[in-house]
Biopython code that builds the backbone (N, CA, C, O; Angstrom):
import numpy as np
from Bio.PDB.StructureBuilder import StructureBuilder

atoms = [
    (1, "UNK", "N", (0.855, -1.161, 0.000)),
    (1, "UNK", "CA", (0.000, 0.000, 0.000)),
    (1, "UNK", "C", (0.907, 1.232, 0.000)),
    (1, "UNK", "O", (1.936, 1.253, 0.676)),
    (2, "UNK", "N", (0.523, 2.241, -0.753)),
    (2, "UNK", "CA", (1.299, 3.486, -0.790)),
    (2, "UNK", "C", (0.370, 4.675, -0.587)),
    (2, "UNK", "O", (-0.818, 4.615, -0.905)),
    (3, "UNK", "N", (0.925, 5.741, -0.059)),
    (3, "UNK", "CA", (0.177, 6.986, 0.115)),
    (3, "UNK", "C", (1.175, 8.127, 0.194)),
    (3, "UNK", "O", (2.336, 7.941, 0.556)),
    (4, "UNK", "N", (0.697, 9.303, -0.151)),
    (4, "UNK", "CA", (1.537, 10.488, 0.004)),
    (4, "UNK", "C", (1.238, 11.113, 1.358)),
    (4, "UNK", "O", (0.202, 10.840, 1.964)),
    (5, "UNK", "N", (2.151, 11.953, 1.828)),
    (5, "UNK", "CA", (1.906, 12.662, 3.086)),
    (5, "UNK", "C", (0.639, 13.499, 2.998)),
    (5, "UNK", "O", (-0.117, 13.603, 3.964)),
    (6, "UNK", "N", (0.415, 14.091, 1.840)),
    (6, "UNK", "CA", (-0.781, 14.916, 1.650)),
    (6, "UNK", "C", (-2.042, 14.065, 1.806)),
    (6, "UNK", "O", (-2.999, 14.489, 2.455)),
    (7, "UNK", "N", (-2.047, 12.861, 1.211)),
    (7, "UNK", "CA", (-3.208, 11.978, 1.344)),
    (7, "UNK", "C", (-3.444, 11.602, 2.808)),
    (7, "UNK", "O", (-4.586, 11.546, 3.265)),
    (8, "UNK", "N", (-2.365, 11.348, 3.531)),
    (8, "UNK", "CA", (-2.495, 10.977, 4.935)),
    (8, "UNK", "C", (-3.006, 12.147, 5.762)),
    (8, "UNK", "O", (-3.793, 11.950, 6.687)),
    (9, "UNK", "N", (-2.568, 13.363, 5.443)),
    (9, "UNK", "CA", (-3.068, 14.535, 6.163)),
    (9, "UNK", "C", (-4.555, 14.745, 5.903)),
    (9, "UNK", "O", (-5.296, 15.146, 6.800)),
    (10, "UNK", "N", (-4.990, 14.473, 4.666)),
    (10, "UNK", "CA", (-6.415, 14.618, 4.341)),
    (10, "UNK", "C", (-7.251, 13.484, 4.934)),
    (10, "UNK", "O", (-8.403, 13.689, 5.317)),
    (11, "UNK", "N", (-6.659, 12.274, 5.009)),
    (11, "UNK", "CA", (-7.385, 11.093, 5.494)),
    (11, "UNK", "C", (-6.484, 10.274, 6.415)),
    (11, "UNK", "O", (-5.877, 9.296, 5.979)),
    (12, "UNK", "N", (-6.394, 10.670, 7.689)),
    (12, "UNK", "CA", (-5.528, 9.954, 8.624)),
    (12, "UNK", "C", (-5.916, 8.483, 8.819)),
    (12, "UNK", "O", (-5.113, 7.693, 9.315)),
    (13, "UNK", "N", (-7.130, 8.117, 8.434)),
    (13, "UNK", "CA", (-7.571, 6.725, 8.575)),
    (13, "UNK", "C", (-6.770, 5.782, 7.677)),
    (13, "UNK", "O", (-6.829, 4.565, 7.850)),
    (14, "UNK", "N", (-6.029, 6.330, 6.728)),
    (14, "UNK", "CA", (-5.158, 5.501, 5.883)),
    (14, "UNK", "C", (-4.203, 4.701, 6.766)),
    (14, "UNK", "O", (-3.973, 3.515, 6.527)),
    (15, "UNK", "N", (-3.657, 5.347, 7.773)),
    (15, "UNK", "CA", (-2.747, 4.662, 8.695)),
    (15, "UNK", "C", (-3.471, 3.542, 9.435)),
    (15, "UNK", "O", (-2.939, 2.441, 9.582)),
    (16, "UNK", "N", (-4.680, 3.824, 9.898)),
    (16, "UNK", "CA", (-5.455, 2.813, 10.618)),
    (16, "UNK", "C", (-5.776, 1.615, 9.724)),
    (16, "UNK", "O", (-5.702, 0.468, 10.164)),
    (17, "UNK", "N", (-6.131, 1.888, 8.473)),
    (17, "UNK", "CA", (-6.451, 0.792, 7.548)),
    (17, "UNK", "C", (-5.234, -0.088, 7.291)),
    (17, "UNK", "O", (-5.352, -1.313, 7.251)),
    (18, "UNK", "N", (-4.069, 0.522, 7.118)),
    (18, "UNK", "CA", (-2.843, -0.251, 6.888)),
    (18, "UNK", "C", (-2.524, -1.109, 8.110)),
    (18, "UNK", "O", (-2.121, -2.265, 7.973)),
    (19, "UNK", "N", (-2.701, -0.553, 9.285)),
    (19, "UNK", "CA", (-2.437, -1.304, 10.517)),
    (19, "UNK", "C", (-3.429, -2.446, 10.666)),
    (19, "UNK", "O", (-3.044, -3.571, 10.982)),
    (20, "UNK", "N", (-4.710, -2.158, 10.438)),
    (20, "UNK", "CA", (-5.747, -3.172, 10.569)),
    (20, "UNK", "C", (-5.524, -4.326, 9.593)),
    (20, "UNK", "O", (-5.706, -5.491, 9.946)),
    (21, "UNK", "N", (-5.132, -3.993, 8.374)),
    (21, "UNK", "CA", (-4.910, -5.024, 7.344)),
    (21, "UNK", "C", (-3.529, -5.676, 7.445)),
    (21, "UNK", "O", (-3.217, -6.627, 6.729)),
    (22, "UNK", "N", (-2.720, -5.143, 8.345)),
    (22, "UNK", "CA", (-1.337, -5.604, 8.504)),
    (22, "UNK", "C", (-0.574, -5.526, 7.181)),
    (22, "UNK", "O", (0.135, -6.455, 6.794)),
    (23, "UNK", "N", (-0.739, -4.394, 6.504)),
    (23, "UNK", "CA", (-0.060, -4.151, 5.236)),
    (23, "UNK", "C", (1.070, -3.142, 5.432)),
    (23, "UNK", "O", (0.987, -2.237, 6.262)),
    (24, "UNK", "N", (2.107, -3.325, 4.658)),
    (24, "UNK", "CA", (3.181, -2.337, 4.639)),
    (24, "UNK", "C", (2.656, -1.093, 3.946)),
    (24, "UNK", "O", (1.985, -1.190, 2.918)),
    (25, "UNK", "N", (2.954, 0.072, 4.499)),
    (25, "UNK", "CA", (2.531, 1.341, 3.917)),
    (25, "UNK", "C", (3.768, 2.176, 3.617)),
    (25, "UNK", "O", (4.486, 2.586, 4.530)),
    (26, "UNK", "N", (4.013, 2.423, 2.339)),
    (26, "UNK", "CA", (5.112, 3.288, 1.922)),
    (26, "UNK", "C", (4.565, 4.704, 1.791)),
    (26, "UNK", "O", (3.567, 4.931, 1.108)),
    (27, "UNK", "N", (5.221, 5.647, 2.443)),
    (27, "UNK", "CA", (4.754, 7.030, 2.474)),
    (27, "UNK", "C", (5.694, 7.889, 1.632)),
    (27, "UNK", "O", (6.903, 7.933, 1.859)),
    (28, "UNK", "N", (5.095, 8.576, 0.644)),
    (28, "UNK", "CA", (5.865, 9.388, -0.286)),
    (28, "UNK", "C", (5.582, 10.871, -0.079)),
    (28, "UNK", "O", (4.487, 11.264, 0.324)),
    (29, "UNK", "N", (6.593, 11.680, -0.363)),
    (29, "UNK", "CA", (6.456, 13.137, -0.377)),
    (29, "UNK", "C", (7.458, 13.662, -1.391)),
    (29, "UNK", "O", (8.606, 13.219, -1.444)),
    (30, "UNK", "N", (7.012, 14.592, -2.176)),
    (30, "UNK", "CA", (7.864, 15.211, -3.197)),
    (30, "UNK", "C", (8.521, 14.163, -4.101)),
    (30, "UNK", "O", (9.679, 14.303, -4.496)),
    (31, "UNK", "N", (7.758, 13.113, -4.418)),
    (31, "UNK", "CA", (8.241, 12.096, -5.347)),
    (31, "UNK", "C", (9.226, 11.094, -4.764)),
    (31, "UNK", "O", (9.719, 10.227, -5.485)),
    (32, "UNK", "N", (9.517, 11.195, -3.486)),
    (32, "UNK", "CA", (10.459, 10.273, -2.853)),
    (32, "UNK", "C", (9.793, 9.557, -1.681)),
    (32, "UNK", "O", (8.937, 10.114, -0.995)),
    (33, "UNK", "N", (10.210, 8.300, -1.471)),
    (33, "UNK", "CA", (9.702, 7.574, -0.321)),
    (33, "UNK", "C", (10.354, 8.150, 0.932)),
    (33, "UNK", "O", (11.579, 8.181, 1.049)),
    (34, "UNK", "N", (9.530, 8.599, 1.857)),
    (34, "UNK", "CA", (10.036, 9.236, 3.069)),
    (34, "UNK", "C", (9.983, 8.313, 4.286)),
    (34, "UNK", "O", (10.786, 8.448, 5.209)),
    (35, "UNK", "N", (9.029, 7.371, 4.282)),
    (35, "UNK", "CA", (8.892, 6.480, 5.437)),
    (35, "UNK", "C", (8.144, 5.228, 5.024)),
    (35, "UNK", "O", (7.466, 5.196, 3.997)),
    (36, "UNK", "N", (8.281, 4.201, 5.842)),
    (36, "UNK", "CA", (7.552, 2.956, 5.635)),
    (36, "UNK", "C", (6.992, 2.515, 6.974)),
    (36, "UNK", "O", (7.708, 2.426, 7.971)),
    (37, "UNK", "N", (5.700, 2.242, 6.973)),
    (37, "UNK", "CA", (5.042, 1.694, 8.145)),
    (37, "UNK", "C", (4.998, 0.184, 7.940)),
    (37, "UNK", "O", (4.358, -0.309, 7.012)),
    (38, "UNK", "N", (5.683, -0.539, 8.815)),
    (38, "UNK", "CA", (5.747, -1.993, 8.690)),
    (38, "UNK", "C", (4.719, -2.641, 9.595)),
    (38, "UNK", "O", (4.515, -2.199, 10.725)),
    (39, "UNK", "N", (4.063, -3.700, 9.099)),
    (39, "UNK", "CA", (3.080, -4.372, 9.945)),
    (39, "UNK", "C", (3.764, -5.073, 11.116)),
    (39, "UNK", "O", (4.836, -5.661, 10.970)),
    (40, "UNK", "N", (3.138, -4.999, 12.242)),
    (40, "UNK", "CA", (3.680, -5.662, 13.433)),
    (40, "UNK", "C", (3.231, -7.111, 13.403)),
    (40, "UNK", "O", (2.037, -7.406, 13.337)),
    (41, "UNK", "N", (4.183, -7.992, 13.451)),
    (41, "UNK", "CA", (3.880, -9.411, 13.453)),
    (41, "UNK", "C", (3.476, -9.833, 14.856)),
    (41, "UNK", "O", (4.159, -9.514, 15.829)),
    (42, "UNK", "N", (2.390, -10.535, 14.952)),
    (42, "UNK", "CA", (1.938, -11.079, 16.216)),
    (42, "UNK", "C", (1.724, -12.580, 16.040)),
    (42, "UNK", "O", (0.591, -13.059, 16.011)),
    (43, "UNK", "N", (2.835, -13.314, 15.922)),
    (43, "UNK", "CA", (2.716, -14.742, 15.616)),
    (43, "UNK", "C", (1.987, -15.535, 16.688)),
    (43, "UNK", "O", (1.388, -16.567, 16.387)),
    (44, "UNK", "N", (2.025, -15.076, 17.923)),
    (44, "UNK", "CA", (1.354, -15.822, 18.977)),
    (44, "UNK", "C", (-0.153, -15.856, 18.773)),
    (44, "UNK", "O", (-0.799, -16.834, 19.150)),
    (45, "UNK", "N", (-0.726, -14.817, 18.188)),
    (45, "UNK", "CA", (-2.168, -14.802, 17.928)),
    (45, "UNK", "C", (-2.508, -15.817, 16.845)),
    (45, "UNK", "O", (-3.443, -16.603, 16.999)),
    (46, "UNK", "N", (-1.755, -15.804, 15.756)),
    (46, "UNK", "CA", (-2.006, -16.773, 14.690)),
    (46, "UNK", "C", (-1.779, -18.196, 15.178)),
    (46, "UNK", "O", (-2.522, -19.106, 14.809)),
    (47, "UNK", "N", (-0.770, -18.391, 15.994)),
    (47, "UNK", "CA", (-0.505, -19.719, 16.544)),
    (47, "UNK", "C", (-1.654, -20.167, 17.441)),
    (47, "UNK", "O", (-2.065, -21.325, 17.371)),
    (48, "UNK", "N", (-2.176, -19.288, 18.273)),
    (48, "UNK", "CA", (-3.310, -19.614, 19.139)),
    (48, "UNK", "C", (-4.545, -19.951, 18.310)),
    (48, "UNK", "O", (-5.277, -20.886, 18.635)),
    (49, "UNK", "N", (-4.778, -19.192, 17.239)),
    (49, "UNK", "CA", (-5.922, -19.478, 16.368)),
    (49, "UNK", "C", (-5.775, -20.844, 15.707)),
    (49, "UNK", "O", (-6.745, -21.595, 15.599)),
    (50, "UNK", "N", (-4.563, -21.162, 15.266)),
    (50, "UNK", "CA", (-4.322, -22.453, 14.622)),
    (50, "UNK", "C", (-4.595, -23.591, 15.606)),
    (50, "UNK", "O", (-5.244, -24.577, 15.259)),
    (51, "UNK", "N", (-4.098, -23.448, 16.823)),
    (51, "UNK", "CA", (-4.297, -24.485, 17.832)),
    (51, "UNK", "C", (-5.786, -24.668, 18.137)),
    (51, "UNK", "O", (-6.272, -25.796, 18.222)),
    (52, "UNK", "N", (-6.506, -23.556, 18.301)),
    (52, "UNK", "CA", (-7.932, -23.664, 18.613)),
    (52, "UNK", "C", (-8.720, -24.250, 17.445)),
    (52, "UNK", "O", (-9.669, -25.001, 17.667)),
    (53, "UNK", "N", (-8.345, -23.923, 16.193)),
    (53, "UNK", "CA", (-9.024, -24.537, 15.038)),
    (53, "UNK", "C", (-8.844, -26.049, 15.075)),
    (53, "UNK", "O", (-9.792, -26.800, 14.845)),
    (54, "UNK", "N", (-7.621, -26.495, 15.367)),
    (54, "UNK", "CA", (-7.351, -27.929, 15.442)),
    (54, "UNK", "C", (-8.153, -28.578, 16.562)),
    (54, "UNK", "O", (-8.720, -29.655, 16.377)),
    (55, "UNK", "N", (-8.203, -27.930, 17.721)),
    (55, "UNK", "CA", (-8.941, -28.505, 18.847)),
    (55, "UNK", "C", (-10.431, -28.588, 18.572)),
    (55, "UNK", "O", (-11.058, -29.611, 18.848)),
    (56, "UNK", "N", (-11.010, -27.505, 18.023)),
    (56, "UNK", "CA", (-12.442, -27.513, 17.743)),
    (56, "UNK", "C", (-12.807, -28.474, 16.617)),
    (56, "UNK", "O", (-13.938, -28.957, 16.563)),
    (57, "UNK", "N", (-11.880, -28.754, 15.731)),
    (57, "UNK", "CA", (-12.144, -29.682, 14.634)),
    (57, "UNK", "C", (-12.092, -31.134, 15.091)),
    (57, "UNK", "O", (-12.614, -32.016, 14.409)),
    (58, "UNK", "N", (-11.477, -31.390, 16.221)),
    (58, "UNK", "CA", (-11.357, -32.761, 16.726)),
    (58, "UNK", "C", (-12.743, -33.296, 17.092)),
    (58, "UNK", "O", (-13.510, -32.607, 17.764)),
    (59, "UNK", "N", (-13.071, -34.516, 16.659)),
    (59, "UNK", "CA", (-14.406, -35.053, 16.933)),
    (59, "UNK", "C", (-14.661, -35.305, 18.420)),
    (59, "UNK", "O", (-15.817, -35.374, 18.836)),
    (60, "UNK", "N", (-13.615, -35.442, 19.222)),
    (60, "UNK", "CA", (-13.794, -35.725, 20.640)),
    (60, "UNK", "C", (-13.599, -34.494, 21.531)),
    (60, "UNK", "O", (-13.381, -34.625, 22.736)),
    (61, "UNK", "N", (-13.677, -33.300, 20.937)),
    (61, "UNK", "CA", (-13.488, -32.074, 21.716)),
    (61, "UNK", "C", (-14.560, -31.982, 22.790)),
    (61, "UNK", "O", (-15.738, -32.219, 22.520)),
    (62, "UNK", "N", (-14.154, -31.637, 24.011)),
    (62, "UNK", "CA", (-15.094, -31.435, 25.101)),
    (62, "UNK", "C", (-14.746, -30.152, 25.836)),
    (62, "UNK", "O", (-13.574, -29.839, 26.048)),
    (63, "UNK", "N", (-15.769, -29.420, 26.218)),
    (63, "UNK", "CA", (-15.551, -28.242, 27.043)),
    (63, "UNK", "C", (-15.311, -28.702, 28.465)),
    (63, "UNK", "O", (-15.881, -29.705, 28.896)),
    (64, "UNK", "N", (-14.486, -27.993, 29.194)),
    (64, "UNK", "CA", (-14.146, -28.414, 30.552)),
    (64, "UNK", "C", (-15.259, -28.117, 31.543)),
    (64, "UNK", "O", (-15.234, -28.637, 32.659)),
    (65, "UNK", "N", (-16.230, -27.300, 31.172)),
    (65, "UNK", "CA", (-17.330, -26.941, 32.057)),
    (65, "UNK", "C", (-18.632, -27.372, 31.400)),
    (65, "UNK", "O", (-18.831, -27.136, 30.208)),
    (66, "UNK", "N", (-19.501, -27.986, 32.145)),
    (66, "UNK", "CA", (-20.785, -28.396, 31.610)),
    (66, "UNK", "C", (-20.709, -29.746, 30.928)),
    (66, "UNK", "O", (-19.688, -30.434, 30.973)),
    (67, "UNK", "N", (-21.807, -30.106, 30.300)),
    (67, "UNK", "CA", (-21.860, -31.408, 29.638)),
    (67, "UNK", "C", (-21.150, -31.348, 28.290)),
    (67, "UNK", "O", (-21.128, -30.303, 27.641)),
    (68, "UNK", "N", (-20.564, -32.483, 27.867)),
    (68, "UNK", "CA", (-19.872, -32.520, 26.571)),
    (68, "UNK", "C", (-20.835, -32.235, 25.421)),
    (68, "UNK", "O", (-22.008, -32.604, 25.473)),
    (69, "UNK", "N", (-20.325, -31.577, 24.390)),
    (69, "UNK", "CA", (-21.120, -31.270, 23.199)),
    (69, "UNK", "C", (-20.437, -31.870, 21.988)),
    (69, "UNK", "O", (-19.213, -31.990, 21.933)),
    (70, "UNK", "N", (-21.258, -32.246, 21.018)),
    (70, "UNK", "CA", (-20.652, -32.659, 19.756)),
    (70, "UNK", "C", (-20.476, -31.414, 18.892)),
    (70, "UNK", "O", (-20.884, -30.321, 19.284)),
    (71, "UNK", "N", (-19.885, -31.574, 17.751)),
    (71, "UNK", "CA", (-19.562, -30.430, 16.886)),
    (71, "UNK", "C", (-20.822, -29.648, 16.492)),
    (71, "UNK", "O", (-20.812, -28.418, 16.530)),
    (72, "UNK", "N", (-21.909, -30.342, 16.112)),
    (72, "UNK", "CA", (-23.131, -29.647, 15.714)),
    (72, "UNK", "C", (-23.725, -28.851, 16.858)),
    (72, "UNK", "O", (-24.220, -27.742, 16.656)),
    (73, "UNK", "N", (-23.680, -29.409, 18.059)),
    (73, "UNK", "CA", (-24.200, -28.676, 19.216)),
    (73, "UNK", "C", (-23.365, -27.434, 19.489)),
    (73, "UNK", "O", (-23.914, -26.375, 19.793)),
    (74, "UNK", "N", (-22.050, -27.547, 19.384)),
    (74, "UNK", "CA", (-21.184, -26.382, 19.600)),
    (74, "UNK", "C", (-21.485, -25.289, 18.587)),
    (74, "UNK", "O", (-21.572, -24.113, 18.939)),
    (75, "UNK", "N", (-21.642, -25.680, 17.334)),
    (75, "UNK", "CA", (-21.847, -24.690, 16.272)),
    (75, "UNK", "C", (-23.238, -24.051, 16.318)),
    (75, "UNK", "O", (-23.438, -22.975, 15.754)),
    (76, "UNK", "N", (-24.190, -24.691, 16.975)),
    (76, "UNK", "CA", (-25.536, -24.143, 17.008)),
    (76, "UNK", "C", (-25.781, -23.247, 18.214)),
    (76, "UNK", "O", (-26.860, -22.669, 18.346)),
    (77, "UNK", "N", (-24.792, -23.125, 19.095)),
    (77, "UNK", "CA", (-24.965, -22.265, 20.271)),
    (77, "UNK", "C", (-25.112, -20.809, 19.873)),
    (77, "UNK", "O", (-24.519, -20.369, 18.889)),
    (78, "UNK", "N", (-25.890, -20.068, 20.624)),
    (78, "UNK", "CA", (-26.074, -18.627, 20.384)),
    (78, "UNK", "C", (-25.007, -17.838, 21.048)),
    (78, "UNK", "O", (-24.999, -16.611, 20.957)),
]
sb = StructureBuilder()
sb.init_structure("model")
sb.init_model(0)
sb.init_chain("A")
sb.init_seg("    ")
for serial, (resi, resn, name, xyz) in enumerate(atoms, 1):
    if name == "N":
        sb.init_residue(resn, " ", resi, " ")
    sb.init_atom(name, np.array(xyz, "f"), 0.0, 1.0, " ", f" {name:<3s}", serial, name[0])
structure = sb.get_structure()
């Protein structure tokens, strides 16, 4: 993703969108790249999501509280 300083001054949400999307943002002014906003890697979040996907996909998954549920019962909860 790229933007000029002028675009960022007019629409500061450009920075928020780049952060939210975890995209690199190259910032230009006067035809030259002046700065780069690099996405912050949070591998522990992705790792936690991967582990939970694997656990919930297991046919014998049980919640530690309450009665055991099968996959359809878990997915139908409100």
